[in-house]
Every structure is written in structure tokens, then in C-alpha cells.
C-alpha positions as CSV (number, residue, x, y, z in Angstrom):
1,M,20.0,8.5,6.8
2,R,20.2,11.3,9.3
3,I,18.2,14.4,8.3
4,A,18.1,17.7,10.1
5,I,15.1,19.8,9.2
6,I,15.0,23.5,9.9
7,T,11.6,25.1,9.6
8,E,9.9,28.4,10.3
9,N,6.6,26.7,10.9
10,F,5.4,23.5,12.7
11,L,2.7,22.1,15.0
12,P,0.6,23.1,16.8
13,K,-0.1,25.5,13.9
14,L,-2.1,23.7,11.3
15,D,-1.6,24.7,7.6
16,G,-0.3,23.1,4.4
17,V,3.3,23.4,5.4
18,T,2.9,21.8,8.8
19,R,0.8,19.0,7.4
20,T,3.4,18.4,4.7
21,L,6.2,18.4,7.2
22,A,4.3,16.0,9.6
23,R,3.8,13.6,6.7
24,L,7.4,13.8,5.8
25,L,8.5,13.0,9.4
26,E,6.1,10.1,9.5
27,H,7.5,8.8,6.2
28,L,11.1,9.1,7.4
29,Q,10.3,7.3,10.7
30,S,8.5,4.4,8.9
31,N,11.5,4.0,6.6
32,G,14.1,3.8,9.4
33,H,15.6,7.3,9.0
34,Q,16.5,9.6,11.9
35,A,15.4,13.2,11.9
36,L,16.0,16.3,14.0
37,L,13.7,19.2,13.7
38,L,14.7,22.7,14.6
39,G,11.9,25.2,14.6
40,P,9.3,27.2,16.5
41,E,8.5,26.0,20.0
42,S,5.7,23.4,19.7
43,G,5.4,22.2,23.3
44,M,6.4,18.7,22.2
45,D,9.8,16.9,22.6
46,Y,9.2,14.4,19.7
47,Y,7.0,13.9,16.7
48,A,7.2,10.7,14.6
49,G,10.4,9.8,16.3
50,A,12.1,13.1,15.4
51,E,13.5,15.2,18.3
52,L,12.0,18.7,18.2
53,I,14.1,21.6,19.4
54,G,12.1,24.8,19.7
55,T,12.9,28.4,19.9
56,A,11.1,31.6,20.7
57,G,9.9,34.1,18.0
58,L,8.1,37.3,17.5
59,P,4.6,37.1,16.0
60,L,4.0,38.9,12.7
61,P,1.7,41.8,13.4
62,F,-0.5,41.1,10.4
63,Y,-0.4,37.2,10.8
64,P,0.2,36.5,14.6
65,E,0.0,32.7,14.1
66,L,3.3,32.9,12.2
67,K,6.5,34.1,14.0
68,F,9.9,35.4,13.1
69,N,11.8,32.6,14.9
70,F,15.4,33.0,16.2
71,F,18.3,30.6,15.7
72,R,19.7,29.8,19.1
73,P,23.1,28.4,20.2
74,L,21.5,25.1,21.2
75,F,20.6,24.6,17.5
76,M,24.2,24.6,16.4
77,R,25.2,22.3,19.3
78,R,22.5,19.8,18.4
79,L,23.4,19.9,14.7
80,N,27.0,19.1,15.7
81,E,25.9,16.3,17.9
82,F,23.4,14.9,15.5
83,Q,25.8,15.0,12.5
84,P,23.2,15.0,9.8
85,D,23.8,13.5,6.4
86,I,21.8,16.4,4.9
87,I,20.0,19.6,6.1
88,H,16.6,20.4,4.8
89,L,15.4,24.0,5.0
90,V,11.6,24.2,4.9
91,D,10.2,27.5,3.5
92,P,13.4,29.3,4.7
93,V,13.2,32.9,6.0
94,I,14.9,33.8,9.3
95,L,15.7,30.3,10.7
96,G,16.3,29.1,7.2
97,A,19.0,31.8,6.6
98,S,20.7,30.8,9.8
99,G,20.3,27.1,8.9
100,L,22.0,27.9,5.5
101,A,25.0,29.4,7.3
102,A,25.1,26.4,9.7
103,G,25.1,24.0,6.8
104,H,28.0,25.8,5.2
105,L,29.9,25.9,8.4
106,L,29.4,22.1,9.0
107,H,30.0,21.3,5.3
108,K,26.7,19.5,5.0
109,P,24.7,19.2,1.8
110,L,21.6,21.4,1.8
111,V,18.2,21.0,0.2
112,S,15.2,23.3,0.6
113,S,11.5,23.2,0.0
114,Y,9.4,26.0,-1.3
115,H,5.8,26.1,-0.1
116,T,4.7,29.8,0.4
117,N,4.8,32.6,-2.1
118,L,6.0,35.2,0.3
119,A,6.4,37.8,-2.4
120,A,2.6,37.5,-3.1
121,Y,1.9,37.8,0.6
122,C,3.9,41.0,0.7
123,E,1.7,42.5,-1.9
124,H,-1.5,41.1,-0.4
125,F,-0.8,42.5,3.0
126,G,0.0,46.0,1.6
127,F,3.8,45.8,1.5
128,S,4.1,46.0,-2.3
129,L,7.6,47.6,-2.1
130,L,8.9,44.4,-0.5
131,K,7.7,42.1,-3.3
132,E,10.9,42.3,-5.4
133,P,13.3,42.2,-2.4
134,M,11.4,39.1,-1.1
135,W,11.9,37.4,-4.5
136,L,15.6,38.3,-4.4
137,Y,16.0,37.0,-0.8
138,N,14.1,33.8,-1.5
139,R,16.1,33.2,-4.6
140,F,19.4,33.8,-2.8
141,I,18.6,31.2,-0.1
142,H,17.1,28.5,-2.3
143,N,19.8,28.8,-5.0
144,Q,22.5,27.9,-2.5
145,C,20.8,24.5,-2.0
146,A,21.6,21.5,-4.1
147,M,17.9,21.0,-4.7
148,T,14.6,22.9,-4.0
149,F,11.5,20.8,-3.8
150,C,8.3,22.6,-4.8
151,P,4.7,21.3,-4.9
152,S,4.0,21.3,-8.6
153,P,5.3,21.8,-12.1
154,S,3.4,25.2,-12.3
155,T,5.2,26.4,-9.1
156,A,8.5,25.2,-10.6
157,A,7.8,27.2,-13.8
158,M,6.9,30.3,-11.7
159,L,10.1,29.9,-9.7
160,R,12.2,29.4,-12.9
161,L,10.9,32.7,-14.2
162,Q,12.2,34.3,-10.9
163,G,15.6,32.8,-11.4
164,F,15.4,29.8,-9.0
165,E,17.6,26.9,-9.9
166,H,17.8,23.2,-9.0
167,L,14.0,22.7,-8.8
168,E,12.4,19.4,-8.2
169,P,8.5,19.4,-8.5
170,R,6.9,16.9,-6.1
171,S,3.1,16.5,-5.7
172,S,3.7,14.7,-2.4
173,P,6.0,15.4,0.5
174,V,6.7,11.7,0.6
175,P,9.5,10.8,-1.8
176,Q,8.4,8.4,-4.6
177,S,12.0,7.8,-5.4
178,A,15.2,9.0,-3.8
179,A,17.1,9.2,-7.1
180,P,17.5,13.0,-6.9
181,L,18.9,12.7,-3.3
182,S,21.6,10.3,-4.5
183,Q,22.7,12.9,-7.0
184,L,23.6,15.5,-4.4
185,P,27.2,16.7,-4.9
186,G,29.9,15.1,-2.8
187,K,27.5,12.7,-1.0
188,D,26.6,9.1,-1.4
189,L,23.2,9.2,0.2
190,C,21.0,6.2,0.8
191,H,17.4,5.9,-0.5
192,C,14.5,7.4,1.4
């Protein structure tokens, strides 16, 4: 299987999202799948066999380790060349929204993963007025995906209360079974 991953966050930054993503890439490589990762500039060309294509971004003033990354024309060209079977949007915000549009243009099935409660972060960092718009924005992006992976049943319950659909709780980034992937509309996808 050929999997394109579009992420707002990757190495060298270390956090739960990057660790989860690194484990997923390692799992894909060890099971013979090809991956392409489009995300922030990492200073690396490859990780676990996946080609990494980076882009520049603007650091968030209140969290400079995290950036608003920009989709660049090279991303679309590489997606076209790579011809993924599926596109995975990891914690989609800016790049994720562009990845969503690219997936629709290329007629590729989309899945997403939810890791970070950005609405809670808005409130925590003093932007309470952005809490509800952030839920609306996140719901809009994730609900356009055939499936949204989330880290736990309690996270899935919270997201359901916010109107998220197509949720798949997973305690591990490494698929235990690929049955849900094989159920994506219009695609006969192989097992991970």
C-alpha cells in the first residue's frame, strides 16, 4: 500500500504526535508499505524508508516549537508522482486543510487522526473566543475523512459530543487489524 501522510508536526520536535507518527512509519516500513510524509522541515530526507518533504512555517507566538506550516506546490507534484492509495491527515490544521483539498482533487480516500484538543489549547492560552470556532473547524476537516483515528474510547466519546463522525479509537498507532481500512468507500485496500 502507498500511504501519503500530511502532518503539521514531525521530528526533530519530540512530543506524543511525533512519537506516534514515527512508530507508524516504522510499522509501515516493516510491513512492506511505502510512505511519503509531507510536513514541517525536519532536516532529514527519509525516516523509516518514508521520503520526507518539508516546508517552512511561522512559529506560533505562544508555542514557538509548533509552526503554522504552508502547503507548497512541490507537495502537490509529489502527491501526483507518488499516487498514494490513501492520504492520512495527522492532526490537521493548516497543512491538513490543504491536504484535504489535494485529496479531493486527486480523488484519493482520506483518513485522519485526532491527537490534540486544540479547542482546549485555545482556552488554556487565553483565546477562549476561539474555542467554539476551533471545534467547528476541526469537525469540518475530520468529518470529510472516511475515518478518524483517535487515541482512546474516551476521546472518541468527547469527539462524538462535538459532532465528529467516522471515529475509530486506537490505543496504539500501529494497526492491530486493517479491517477498518478495507471498508473505506470505493477502495479495495490491502491489509497493513
